[in-house]
C-alpha positions as CSV (number, residue, x, y, z in Angstrom):
1,M,22.9,2.1,2.8
2,N,22.8,1.2,-0.9
3,K,19.9,3.0,-2.7
4,A,18.7,-0.1,-4.3
5,I,18.6,-2.0,-1.0
6,L,16.9,0.9,0.7
7,H,14.3,1.0,-2.1
8,A,13.7,-2.8,-1.9
9,V,13.3,-2.7,1.9
10,A,11.0,0.3,1.9
11,A,8.9,-1.0,-0.9
12,T,8.6,-4.4,0.8
13,A,7.7,-2.8,4.1
14,A,5.0,-0.7,2.5
15,T,3.5,-3.6,0.6
16,L,3.6,-5.9,3.7
17,A,2.0,-3.1,5.7
18,I,-1.0,-2.8,3.3
19,A,-1.3,-6.6,3.1
20,V,-1.4,-6.9,6.9
21,F,-3.9,-4.0,7.3
22,W,-6.1,-5.5,4.6
23,S,-5.9,-9.0,6.1
24,A,-6.5,-7.9,9.6
25,T,-9.5,-5.9,8.6
26,V,-11.1,-8.8,6.7
27,V,-10.4,-11.3,9.5
28,S,-11.7,-9.0,12.2
29,E,-14.8,-8.1,10.2
30,L,-15.7,-11.6,9.2
31,F,-14.8,-13.6,12.3
32,L,-14.5,-11.2,15.3
33,D,-16.6,-8.8,17.3
34,H,-16.9,-5.0,17.1
35,A,-14.3,-4.6,19.9
36,A,-11.7,-6.5,17.8
37,V,-12.6,-4.4,14.7
38,A,-12.1,-1.3,16.8
39,A,-8.8,-2.6,18.1
40,V,-7.6,-3.3,14.5
41,K,-8.7,0.1,13.3
42,H,-6.9,1.8,16.3
43,A,-3.7,-0.1,15.6
44,I,-3.8,0.7,11.9
45,A,-4.4,4.4,12.6
46,Y,-1.8,4.9,15.3
47,A,0.9,2.4,14.4
48,G,0.3,1.4,10.8
49,V,-0.3,4.7,9.1
50,P,3.0,6.3,10.3
51,V,4.9,3.2,9.3
52,L,3.2,3.0,5.9
53,A,3.7,6.8,5.3
54,A,7.4,6.6,6.1
55,A,7.9,3.4,3.9
56,M,6.0,5.0,1.0
57,A,8.0,8.2,1.2
58,L,11.3,6.2,1.3
59,T,10.1,4.1,-1.6
60,G,9.2,7.1,-3.7
61,A,12.4,9.0,-2.9
62,S,14.7,6.1,-3.5
63,G,12.9,5.0,-6.6
64,A,13.2,8.5,-8.1
65,M,16.9,8.5,-7.4
66,L,17.3,5.0,-8.9
67,A,15.3,6.0,-12.0
68,K,17.2,9.2,-12.6
69,G,18.7,9.1,-16.1
70,R,17.2,5.7,-16.9
71,K,14.7,5.1,-19.7
72,G,12.7,2.2,-21.0
73,K,9.4,0.5,-20.7
74,L,9.9,-0.9,-17.2
75,V,11.0,2.4,-15.7
76,E,8.2,4.3,-17.5
77,G,5.6,1.8,-16.1
78,K,6.8,2.2,-12.6
79,M,6.9,6.0,-12.9
80,K,3.3,6.0,-14.3
81,R,2.0,3.9,-11.4
82,M,3.6,5.9,-8.6
83,P,1.4,9.0,-8.7
84,F,-1.7,6.7,-8.5
85,I,-0.2,4.8,-5.6
86,A,0.7,8.0,-3.8
87,M,-2.6,9.7,-4.4
88,N,-4.6,6.6,-3.4
89,G,-2.6,6.6,-0.2
90,L,-2.8,10.3,0.6
91,L,-6.4,11.0,-0.5
92,I,-8.2,7.7,0.3
93,M,-6.2,5.2,2.4
94,I,-5.0,7.4,5.2
95,P,-8.2,9.5,5.6
96,A,-10.2,6.3,5.5
97,A,-8.1,4.7,8.1
98,L,-8.4,7.7,10.4
99,F,-12.2,8.0,9.8
100,L,-12.8,4.3,10.3
101,N,-10.8,4.4,13.6
102,L,-12.9,7.4,14.9
103,R,-16.2,5.6,13.9
104,A,-15.1,2.3,15.4
105,Q,-14.0,3.9,18.7
106,A,-17.4,5.6,18.9
107,G,-19.1,2.2,18.2
108,A,-20.6,3.6,14.9
109,F,-20.7,0.5,12.8
110,D,-23.3,1.8,10.4
111,A,-23.8,2.0,6.7
112,V,-21.3,4.9,6.4
113,F,-18.7,2.9,8.2
114,Y,-19.1,-0.1,6.0
115,A,-19.2,2.0,2.8
116,V,-15.9,3.6,3.7
117,Q,-14.6,0.2,4.8
118,A,-15.5,-1.3,1.4
119,L,-13.8,1.7,-0.4
120,E,-10.7,1.2,1.7
121,L,-10.5,-2.5,1.0
122,A,-11.0,-2.0,-2.8
123,V,-8.4,0.7,-2.9
124,G,-6.1,-1.5,-0.8
125,L,-6.4,-4.3,-3.4
126,A,-5.6,-1.7,-6.1
127,Q,-2.6,-0.6,-4.2
128,L,-1.3,-4.1,-3.7
129,T,-1.8,-4.8,-7.4
130,M,0.1,-1.7,-8.5
131,M,2.8,-2.2,-6.0
132,G,3.1,-5.8,-7.0
133,K,3.6,-4.7,-10.6
134,N,6.3,-2.2,-9.5
135,F,8.0,-4.9,-7.5
136,R,8.0,-7.2,-10.5
137,D,9.4,-4.5,-12.8
138,G,12.0,-3.6,-10.2
139,L,13.2,-7.2,-10.1
140,R,13.4,-7.2,-13.9
141,L,15.3,-3.9,-13.9
142,A,17.8,-5.4,-11.4
143,G,18.2,-8.5,-13.5
144,K,16.7,-10.7,-10.8
145,L,13.7,-11.8,-12.9
146,R,13.7,-12.6,-16.5
147,V,11.3,-10.9,-18.9
148,R,9.0,-13.3,-20.6
149,P,8.7,-12.9,-24.3
150,Q,5.4,-11.5,-25.5
151,A,3.1,-13.8,-27.5
152,A,2.7,-12.7,-31.1
């Protein structure tokens, strides 16, 4: 498979996964009962995390291959965001998903659960923002999106 296509597919899968997890969490918390919240947390931990981890690894590896030997503001911007995206995922998102699943399965919907839930949602939005910027810059690098001139 073409590296650029692999990169685009993996990045899209990772972004969609985070968006689906985030949306499912918000909907279940706002409109459904604790059993539904526990089901969402279980699905995220056991189905979502492996898919997201694989998609992020493929995105990073293919992105590094595509960036090799390239310079410029767009490449540099993507390369600066990637460590933050990776660390947020490894150090906050995945541990939070696993922790929240354990708490939800135990029926522990307490202040600690909701504090970690709030952190996970905030970091999820940050991830989506950074990944969206990388997506935009990738489209610009591929010539699929014009760069708007900066206002003086």
